[in-house]
N, C-alpha and C positions, 0 to 999 in steps of 0.2 A: 698251952704254953707256946706252941709254934706260931699261933696267930698273933700272940703278943710280941714275939720276936719279929715277925714280919712287919707289924705296925711300928715297932721301935726302929727298925731299919728304915721304914718309910719316913718316920719323923726325923731321923738323923739325916737322910737324904734331902728331905724338904728343907731342913735348917741350913744344910750346906748350899742348896740352890738359892735360898734367900740371901745368904751371905755373898754368894757369887753375884747375884742380881744387884745387891746393894753396891758391891765393888764395881760392877760393870756400869751401873748408873752414875757413880762418882767419876769413872773414867770418861763416860760420854759427856758429863757436865764439864769436865776439865777440857776435853777437846772442843766443846762448844765455846768455852771461855777463850781458848787460844784462837779459835776462828774469829771470834768477835774482836779480839785484840789485833789480829792481823788485818781485819777490815778497817779498824780504826787507824792503824798505822798506814794503811794504803790510802785512806781518805786524807790523812794529814800530809802524806807525801805528795798527793795530787794537789792539795791546796798550796803547799810550799812551791811546787812546780809552777803553778799559776802565778803566784806572787813573784817568783823569781823572773818569770817571763815579763811580767808587768814592770818590774824594777829595771830589767835590761832595756826594755823599750824606752822607759823614761830616761835612763842614762844615755841611750843613743841620741835621744832628742835634745838632751840638755848639753849644749855646747858652751862650755865656760868662756872661751875667748869671745864668742859672739855675744854672750850675756854681758861680759865686761864692757864690750864696745857699746852695747845698748845703754848700760848704766852710765858710762862716761858721756855719751851723747845726751842722755836725760839730764845729767848734772849740768852740762854746758848749756843746754836749752833753758833749763830752770834759772841759771844765773843770768842768762841773756834776758829772760822775761822779767826777772827782778830788776835788772838795770833799766829796762824800758819802762817798767811800772814806776820806778823812782823818778825817771826823767819826766814822765807824764804828770806825776803828782807835783813835781817842782814847777812844771809849765803851768799847770792849773792854778797852783798857789800864786805864781807870779801874775797870771792873768787876772785873778780875782783880787789881788792886792791884799794878801793876808798878813800885812805888817802888823795889823792890830793884834794878831795872835801872839806875836813876840812881846809887844807891850803888855798884853794881858798876862802872859807867862811871867814876865818880870814883876808885875804887880802881885801875883800870887806868891812868888818866891819871897818878896819883901814882906808880905803879910805873914807868911809862915815864920820867917826869921824874927819879925817883931813879936809874934806870939811866943816864941821861944826866948825872947829877951835878948836877942842878938842884933847887933847893928852891923850890917855887912860893910858899910863904908868905914866905920871906926876900926873894924878888924883889919880890913885891907890897908888902911892908913898906918896902923901900928906895925903891920908886917913890912910895909915898904919902908917905914922909918927905921926898922931894925936891919934893913939891908936885904930883905927878901926872904 
């Protein structure tokens, strides 16, 4: 009977150690999870620090008044180029004598109006007859 009691005490003690071991393992896993969370937070803070530095550098380099002046100058130069292009086209048209284009355009307009059953001269005459 004494041997059985000793074995029962050993069993109770072993079960208690198993419970403590399971609780300790859960605590260690909890600590490991907290450490991993802290590492993740640290990595995120480091990444945010890098992004913030990059944004600050970009904002320092981005000078709005200077960009506005550049855009205004671009617009001015673009309009100047458009005017020069138009003058060149007019000069080329004058040099090549493209008066035929105007006659051809009038012929196309007349043809379209005829196809639609409209006579432009009749319409204009009736408008002028009514007083405009």
